[in-house]
N, C-alpha and C positions, 0 to 999 in steps of 0.2 A: 814414660811411654810404656805401654804393655809390650812385653817381649813375646811376640807372636812368631810363628814359623816363617812368615814372609820377612819379618824384621831380621830374624836369625840368618836367613839366606842373603839378605842385603848387607849385613853387618858382621862379616865372618871373623873379624879380629877383636871383637869386644872381649875384654878380660872377664873371666868367670871364676867364682870361688870354689873350683872343683876340689882343691886341696883341703879347704876348710870343711867340706862336706865328706871328707874321708876317702876321696878317690886318689889313686896314684896317677902320675903323669901319663904312663902308657895306657891306663884305663880310660882316661879322658880322651886320649888320642883315638882309642878304639871306638868310643862313642861317636866321635866326629866321622870316622870311616863308615860306620854303620849308617849314619844319617846322610852322609855326603855334604855335611855342613856342620856348623857348630850347633850344639843343642840350645833350645830355649831354656829360660830359667826353670820352667815347669818340667821340661824333659830332664834337665840336669838333676833336679830334685828327685825325680822318679828313679833314674839310674843309680844315683848315689845311695839311696836306701835299699834298693833291690839288689845292688851289687855289693852291699856290705857283707862282712863275714857272717853276720847273724842270719841274713836272709838267703844268701847265695851259696853258702857252704863251699866257698871257692878254694879253701885250703884243705878241706876234708873230703871232697867229692871223690878224689882218686882212690881213697881208702875205703869209702863207704860202698863203692860199687861191688865189692866182693860179697856183700850181704845178699846180692841178687843170685849168688851161686847156691844159696841154701834152698833145698826143696820147699815148695810152698804148700805142701800137703801137711795136715796134722792128723793125729789119730781119730779125729771126729770127721773132718772134711776139709775142703779147700779153703784157702784164704780168699775172702770175697773182695778185699781191697788191701793194698799193701803200700810199700814205700813210694812216696810221691803224692799220695793223697793226704788230706788233713789228718787222718788217723787210720791205723790198720783196722780191718774188720775180719773177725774169725767166726766161722760156723761152729756153733756149740751143740747142734742137734735140736730136734723137735721144732724145726723151722725158725729157731732163734739164732741170732748172731750177736756178738759182743764186739764193741770197738773200744780200744784203750790206747793211751799215749802218755808219755811223760816228757815235759819240756822244762826249760830253765827260765828263771827271771832273776838272775844273780846280781848283776850290777845295779839295776833299778832298785833292788831291795837294800843295797848298801847305801844308796843316795837317800832314799825315802822308804824306810823299812815297812811301814804299814801299807802304803799304797803299792809299793813294789811287789810285795807278797800277795796282796789282795788281787791285783790285776793279773798276776801270774795265774792264780786260780781261775779268774774270769776268762782269760784267754784260752786255757786248755779246755774249759767247759764248752766254749763256743766251737772249738775244733771238733769235739765229739758230737755236738748238736748238728754241725754242718754235714755229718755223714748220714743224717736221718735218724739218729738215735736219741732216746731220752737219757740224759745223764743220770746215773744212779749212785755214784760214790766218788770220793776224791781221796788222794793220799799225798803226803808231803815229806819227801826225803830232804832233810836240812843238814847243813854243815856250818859250824861256827868256829871262831877262834877260841882260845882258852877260856874256860868258864869264868875265871877270876878277872879277865881283862876288861878294862873300862869300855872299850868299843863293843865287846860282846854284850855288855849290859845295856848299851845303846840300841843295838840292832835286834837282839833276840826277842825282847818283849814285843817290839813293834811288828816283827815278822810273824810271830805266833799269833798276835792279835789280828793281823791282816788275813792270814790263812783262815783262822776261825771265824772272824767277822764276816768275810765274804761267803765262805761255805755254809755257815750257819744260816745266814739270811736267805741263801738260795734253797735251804732245806735239803742239803746233800750231806749224807753221813761221811765223816772222815774215818776211814777204816784201817789206816796204817801209815807207816812212814818210818823215818829215822831222825834222830838228833845226835850228831857226832861232833866232837870238839877236837881241834888240832891247831897248833900254832900257825900252820900255813894258811889257814882260812881267816886269820886276823886281817881285817881290812878287805876281805873278799869272801863274804859268806856265800854259800850256795843255797839257793831256794829253787828246788825242783818240785814241780807240781804234776800230779797224775790224775786223770779222770777216766772213769769207766762208764760206758753207755750201752744200752740194750735196744735192739731193734729186731723186727722180723726181716727175713731175707728180702721180701718185696719192698721194704721201706728204704733200702739203701739209696742214698743220693750222692752225686759226685760234683766236683767243682769244675763245671765247664759251661761255656756260653755257646749254645748251638741253636740253630733255627733262625734263619734270616728274618728280620723284622720283629723278633721277640724283644720284649721290653726289659730294660735293666732297672731293677727297683732297689733303691737304698732305703733301709728301714732300721728303726731303733733310735738310739740317742742322737742328739745333734753333735756336729763336729766342732770341737773347741781347740784352744791353743795348748791344751795339756798333751804332753807326749809328742811334741813335734820333733821328728827324728827319733825320739824315744829309744826303745830297746834296739832298733836296727843299727843306730850309730853307737849308743852307749855300750852295747855288748860287743862291739867290734874294736874296742880300744883297751889298751893296758892301763891299769890304774897307776898313777905315780904316787910319790910320797904324800902329796898334798890332796889326793883325791883323783877322780878321773880327769883325763885331759879335756874331755867334752862332757858337759852336763846338760843335755836337753832335759826339759821338764819331764818328770815321771808321770805316767798316765794316772788318772784319778778314776777309781771304780765306783759304780753305783749298783750294788747287787740286787736292789729291788727292781731297777730297770731291766737287769739281766734276767730276773725271774719272769717278768712279763715277756721278754724277748723269747725265752725258752718255750713258754706255753703258746705264744703266738706262732712261733715257727713250727712247733709240732702240729698245731691245728692247720697251718698252711700245707704241711705235708699230707695230713689226712684228707684234706680237700682236693689234693691232686693238682694244685695250681703252681707248683714249683718245678721248673725244667732244669735248673742248675742253681747251685748255691755256694757261697764262699763267706766265711766269717772275715771280719776286719780286725786283724791283730797287728803284728809287726809290719811296718811299712804302710799300714792303713789302706787308703784308696789306691795308692800306687800298686800295692800287691793285689788287691781284689780285682781291679780292672784288668791288669796285665795277665794274671794267672787264669782268670775266667776266659779271657779272649784267646790266649794261646792254647788252652786245653779244649777249646770248642772249634767253631768254624773258622777262627782266625781273625775275626774283625769285630770291632765295637766302636760305637760313637757315643760320647757322653757330653752332657752340658754341665760343667762344673759349677756354674752359677746357680744351678737348681739345688745344690747340696744344702740342706738346712744347717745353719750355723748357730753356735752359742756366742760367737764373737764376730761381729760384722766387719771388723778391721783385718781379718785374716787375708793374706795374699793367696793367689792360686797355688803357689809353691807350698805354702804352709798347709793349705787344705789337703793337698796331695800327700804331704809327709805326716800329717797329724795321726797319732795313734790313739785318739779318743776311743774309749771303750764302748761296749754294748751296742755294736753296729754289725749289720749283716747286709749282704748284697745277694739278690736273687734274680734269676732270669725267668721271665714269665711270658707265656703266650698272650698276644693282644686280647684275645677273647676272655682271658682269665683275670685281667687286670682289675676289673671292678670287684670281683669276689676277693682278690688278694687285698685290695684296699679296705674292703668291708671287714675282713677278719682282723687286719691290723688295727682298724678303728675300734673294734670290739675290745681289744686288749689295751687300748690307749697307747698304741705304738705308732709313732709318726712314720709315714712311708711316702716316698716321692719317686716318680718316674724320672730317671736322669739320663736315659739314652736307649739305644737299641743295638741288637746284634747285626753285624754286616758281613759281607763276604769279601771285603776289600783286602783282607790280610793285614790291616793296619789298625792300631789303636789311636783313635782321634778324639781329642778332648778340646772343647771350646770354652771360652770365657766371654760371656755377653756377645756371642756371635763370632768372635775372633778365635782362630785355631791356635792353641798354645802347645798342643802335643800332637805329633803325627809320627808314630814309631811302629816298627814291626814288634808286636807284643812278645814274641818268643825271645827277642834279644834282651828284653827287660826281665822277664820272669824266669827263663830257663837257659839262656845262652850267655850268661855272664862269664867273667874270667874264671879259669880253672888253673890253679897253681900246683905245680909239682914241687912243693916246698922241700928243700934239702933236709935230710935227717940222718943222724948217726948215733950209734950206741954211745952214751956219754963215757968220757974217760974215767969218771968216778964210779961207774957202775960195778966194776969188778971189786974195787976196794969195799964198796958198800956191802956187796953180797958176801965178801970174805969175813966180815965182822959179825959173826953169828951170835945170836942171843943165847944159844945153847951153852956157851962158855961163861955166861954171867953167873955170879954167886946166886944161889937159890936156897930157899928155906929147907931145913932138914928135920927139925923137931916138930912134934904135934902143935906146940904153941905157936911156932913160927908159921906153920901152914894155916892155922886158924886165923892169925893176924893178917896173913896174905889174902885169905878169902874175904874178910871184913873190909880190907882196904880196896879190893877190886870191886865188890858189890856197891861200894860207895863212890867209886870213881865216876867222873862225868859221863863217860861213854856207856857204862854198864848200870848206872843207877836208875831208879824209878823215874819214868818220864811223865808221871801224872800231872805235874805242874803245867806241862805243855798240853797233853791230850785231854785234860779236863776242861780246857777252853774250847774243845771241839765237840759238836754233837755227833756221837757215833751211831745213834740208833734211830734218828729221824727217818721217816718213810716206812719203818717197821719191817724192813727186809734184811737188816744186818744180822748175820749169823755168827761171825767172828770179827773181832776188832782188837785194838790194843788192850792188853799186852800180849795177845796171841801171836804166834809165829807169822800168821798171814791174816789178811782181811777176807771175809767171805760174805757174799750177797746172794740172797734168793732171787732168782730170775722169774720163776713161774710158781704162783701160789697153789696151783692144783697138783702139778707133778713134783714140785720142790726141786726142780733143776736149779743149779747155782753155779757161780763162778768164784774163784779165789784169786787174790793178787798179793804179791809180796815184792818189796824193793830192797835191794841190798848193795853194798859196796864197802870194802875195806881199803881205803886209800893207801895205807901203809903197805899192804901186800902188793898193790899196784906199783908203788915206788920201788920196791925190792925187785919186782919182775912184772912189768906191765902186761905181758902175754898171759902169764899165769894169774896175775891179779884180776884181770877182766874175767877170766874163766871162773875164778873163785867167787866173784860177785854173782855171776850167772848161776853157779851151782848152789850157792846159798839161797838165792831166791827160789830156785827150782825145788830145793829140799824143803824150804818153808811151806811152799804150796802143797808138797806131797805129805808133810806131816799133818796137815789139816784134813787130809783125805781126798784131795783133788788130784786129777791127772794133769800135769803141766802140758800146755798147748803152744804157747807163743811168747815172744819176747818183744819188749819195747825198751829202748835205752836212752839215757841222757849222759852224753860223754863230755864231762867237765875237765878241761885241761888249761894249761898256761898259754903263753904266747906262741902261735904257730911260726913266728919268725925266729924262734929259738930251736936250734937243731936237736937239742936234748928232748924238748917237749914234743916235737914232731915224731921223734923216734918212739917215745912213750905212746903217743896217739896211734901210730901205725901198728905197733905191737899189740896194743889193746884191741884194735879192730880185727887184726889177724887172729888173736886169741878167741874173740867172740865168735867169729865166723867158723873157725875150726870146731869149737865146742857145740855150736848150734847144729852143724852138720852131723856130728857124732850123736848128739842127743835127739836129733830128728825134730827140732822145733824151729820155726822160721822167725826172723826178725821182721816185724810188721811195720816198723817205722821208729821214729825217735827224734832226737835233737842233739846238736853239737853246740857246746858252749866253750869258746876259746877266749884267750886274753884274760883268763882268771889269774891275774898276776899283779902284785904290788911291787913296783920297781923291778928289781932283779929276782924277787922271790915268787916263784910259781907255787900254786897250790899243789898238794899231793895229787897225782893223777887220780881222778875220781870217776870211773866209768860206772855210773849207777845203772843197774839192770833191774827191770821189772819183768816178772814172769806171771802170766795168767794161766790158770788151770780151770778145768770144769769138773763138777761133781754132780752125779745123777740125782742124788737126794741129799739135800743139806741137813736133813734130820739125822743123817749118819756121819756127820762131820766129826773129826777128832779134836777135842780141845787140847791146849798146850799144858795146862796145869793139872796137878794130881786131882783125882776125883773122889777117892775114898781111901780109907785105911785098909791095911791088910791086902794090898795088891802088890804083885811082884814087879820089880823094876828090871827091865832088860836093856842092855846096851847093844845096839846094832852098829857094826862097822869096826874098823881097826884103828887103835890109838898108837901113834908113833911119837917119838920125842921131837915135836915140832913146835918151837917156841919163838922163832924169829918173826918179828912183826906182830907178836901177840899183845894182848892187853896187859899181860903180866910184865913183859919187857918195857912196854910204853909207860905204864903207871908206876911201877916199882923202880925202874932204872932210867926212865927217860931215854930209852935206847931204840934205835931203828937200824937194823942191819941183818945180814944173813939172807936166807932163801925162804920164801913163804911156804906154807904147807903144800904137800904134793897134791896135784890134781889128778884124780882118777875118774874120768867121765863114765867109764863102764860101771864102776862101783856105785856112782851116784844114780845111774839108771836102774841098777839092780835094787838099790835101797828104796827108790821110789816105787818100784814094782811090789816090793814087800809091803810097804806102807799102804799101797792101794789094795792089796790082797786082804789085809787084816782090818780094813775099815769096818766098824761095827763090832769088832772083837776087842781091839785095844781100847782102853779107857782114856788114855792120854798119850800124846807124842810131842816131843820137843826136840828140835834140831840142836846139834852141838856146833857152836861157832865161836863168836867172841867170848872169851872167858872160859871156854871149854866146858868139861863135865861139871865142874864146880858151879859155874854160873847157871847152867841148865837145871841142875838139881835145886839150887837156891831159888830160882824164879818159879819153878813148878811148885815148890813148897810154900813160898811167901804169898803167892797169888791165891792159893787155895786154903792156906792155913793148916795144911796137913804135912807133917814132918816126914822124914825118911831116914832109914838106916842102911848104909851100904858097906860092903866089904870089897876092897880093891886088891888086885894082884899086881905085883911089881912096884916100882917107885911111885909112892902116892902123889908126889909133886907132879910128875909127868902125867899120871892118870887124871889128876884133877884139873891141870891148867894147860895141857897141850891143846892146840887148836886144829888138830887134824880134821880134814874134811870127810865127807861121806859117812857121817855118824849121826845117830839119833838115839834118844832113850824113849822107851814106851813102857806103859804100865798095863797090867792085865791081871785078871783073876787067876788064882793059883791053879784052878782046874783047866785053864786055857793056855797055860805056858807052852805046853807041847805043840799046840797049834801054831803059835808064833814061831817057835823054834823050827818046826817043820817047814813053814813058808820060807824062813830065812835060809835054811840049809838048801831048799830046793832052788833058790835063786843065787846061791853062792855068797850069801852075806854072813860074815862072822857074827855070832850072837853069844852073849853071856848074861846069865842072871846075876845081878850085882847086889840086890837087896830088896827091901820092901818099904811100902809107905806106912805111915802111922806115927803117932806121938806128936810132940810139940817142939821138936828140935831136928836139926840136920846133924846126923851122927855118921862119922866115918870110923868104923870099928878099929880100935887100936891106935887111932891117930888123934882125933879131936871130936868134940861135939859143940854145937852152937844153938842156943835156944832160938826159935823162930822170931821171938819178940826182939831179941838183940840184933838178929840178922836184918829184920824189917826196919828197925830204927836206923841202922846204918844206910840201908838201901833207899829209904824214902827221904832222908834229911837233906841230901846234897843240893838239889835244885831250889827248894824253898829257902835254904840258908843263904844261897848265893843271890837269888833273884827276888826274895821277899815272898812270904807265904801266900 
C-alpha cells in the first residue's frame, strides 16, 4: 500500500528505517514533531538526504557563520550574490560579473573513481550555470595517498580520466589545480572541483520559486537509479577498513547531455522565460523542490509521477533521493511555458511541467493523485539540525609543535645540496604534473591566457577590452596539521600570492574545507581553528568569502586525513595582454627576490621528503606583508618579465621550475646559509625577472611599499648555478623532474 500522508496519520506506530537512512533518534523525533505525525516514506527520504552532513552543514554551520562578518565589498564593487546561493557572484567591472565555487566529490571518487570525479565536475558546472553564467573554465585540486601505493594506482588514473573526460567533452579548459600525495589520503582521496562562469550583471538568476501559479519545469536527463542517496549519504559517513559503511550507487555522468543542457539553459535565460532556477545535484529532487520553495513564496505543489524516468520500477522515495545527473528545475510563468518547451525541444532536451508555485507555505508532492509529501519546505532545506560539536585542542598538539624540523640533520656541502635539490624536484608533490594535465584541454574556447604549470590560471573575459580573471587554489595540509589556524591562512595567502604574481588583483575567496569526522573532538578543533583563521585573514586582506563547501568524515577507521582547507582566490586583471608569466622569458635578465627569508623548515617538503618528518610550527603568517607584496606585483605589471611565488620547495623549486619550463638557466649568488636560502618555505616571497635597465624601477616600488628586495642573479645559460655551491645542467634537472609520474603510472 502506498504510504500517503493520510496513511501516516492513521498509522503512527509503523517502524521506519530512519537509522539506515543516516538519521539519529533525536532527528527522527524532531521530524515527527515538525509534522505532528510520523513522516511518510517519501518525507523520510527527503529529510534524511537534506539533513545529511553533506547537505545541511549541521556540524559546521556554527563556525561558518563568522564568514558573514567579512565586508562584502571588493576593490572593484559589491558582491552580487554570496553565501547561501549556488555560487558567489563578484562584480569585476565593465558590466561583467564572475561566479566561481569549489566543491568536493571525495567519497564517490574513492568508490568509483571515473564517475565520481566526472560527476563532481558536472555538478559544479551546473551550480555556476544556475547563477545565469556561462561556464568558462574548471580547476581540480586533488589529493592522493602515497604515489607507490596500490590503491593510489587504482584511484588516480580513473579520477584524472574522469575530470578530463567530462571537462574536455563540455569544451571547458582546465586551467589549474593541484595533485598532492600524503599517506593520510590513502583510502580517502580528495577530489575538489572548481568552476568559473561569466555573466553580465543583468543576467543574474537566483534559486527561488516565486509567483503564485507559476509552473515548475523539470528538464534535462531522465531520472534513474544511479546515485540514489548518492553523495548526500556517502559523504556523511566515515570509511571503515573495508570501505564505506554505506555504498549508494555513484552517479553516472553524460557530458554530452550536460553540454546540451548548458546551451539550452543559456538560451532560456536570453529569452527571459526563467523566473527562478535550481540545478539538481546532491539530494536531487528533494533538494531542488524544497530549496526553491523555501527561498520563494513558500509553497509548491508537484506531481512526482510526471517525472520522466529511465527506470520505471523506481519507487517515489527513490525518485526523490536519486542524484541522476544533468537535470535542472526552472520556475516559469504560465504564458512563457510554450516558448520554454520550444527552446528545450530545439536543443533536444526533454522538459515536463511537474507542478506549480503556491502560497500555502507547504511543499506538497503527489503520486498518481495521492499526497505523499506535505511539509513546511524550510524545515527540509534550511532548518535542519544544528550541532555544537564539542572540540578541544588535542593533547598531542604541543608535542607535535615542539618537534621542530629545524633540528633535523641538513646538507652542508655543495654536493649534498645538489643531491637534495634533485631529490626534491623529483618528489611526488614537486615533480612535473604533465602526466595529469596533458589529459586536460587547457586552451579550448581560445580565451586561456595562463594555465598549468603557471602559478595561476587566467581567462580572458572580454575580447575587445581584454578584461580577464585569474584563479588559483592551494593548501598545504601539513601546515594545517601543525597549526590549523595558521595553516588555513597559509593556504589563503599562497592562492592570493599566486593570483598576484600573474598580474591580477585578488578579489574574493571560495573554499573547500576537507576534514575528518566531526564526531572527533580533535578534528572539530582543527575545523574551528581553520575557519577562524580564514575569517581573520579575509578581514585583514579585505576580500570576502563568497561561498564554498564543507567535506567531513574524510577518515578511514581512526585515521583522519590531514586537515585540508583548500582555498581558491579569484582576481581581476584589466588587460590580460599585460599578464606576468611564471617562467623565465629571456637571457640576461636580472633576478630579484622580494620578501624576507627566515629559517622556516617545519612542515616543508624537505622535512617531508628527506626525513619523513612532520613537526614544529609552520612558516610565520604576515598578512600585511602579503598585501604589500601583492601591491608591488600589481605596480610592476608590464615591467617585470616573469614572477613566481615561493612556497613548496622554497627558492630552489621556484628557480628550478622557472628555468625548466622555459629552458633558460640562471646563476644566483646567495647571502647566508645556502641551505636555508634555498629550501626555507617562508611566506610572502616571490622572485621576479626584469631587464637590467629597469631594476631600479622594481627596487623603487618595493621600497615604497616596504617590501624587502635583493638582486640575487641573472638568467641565461643551460644550467642552474648557485655560485660557490653547485651547478646542475637543466637537462639533468628536467630528467629528474619529469620522470616521476610516468615511471609510477605508466608513460
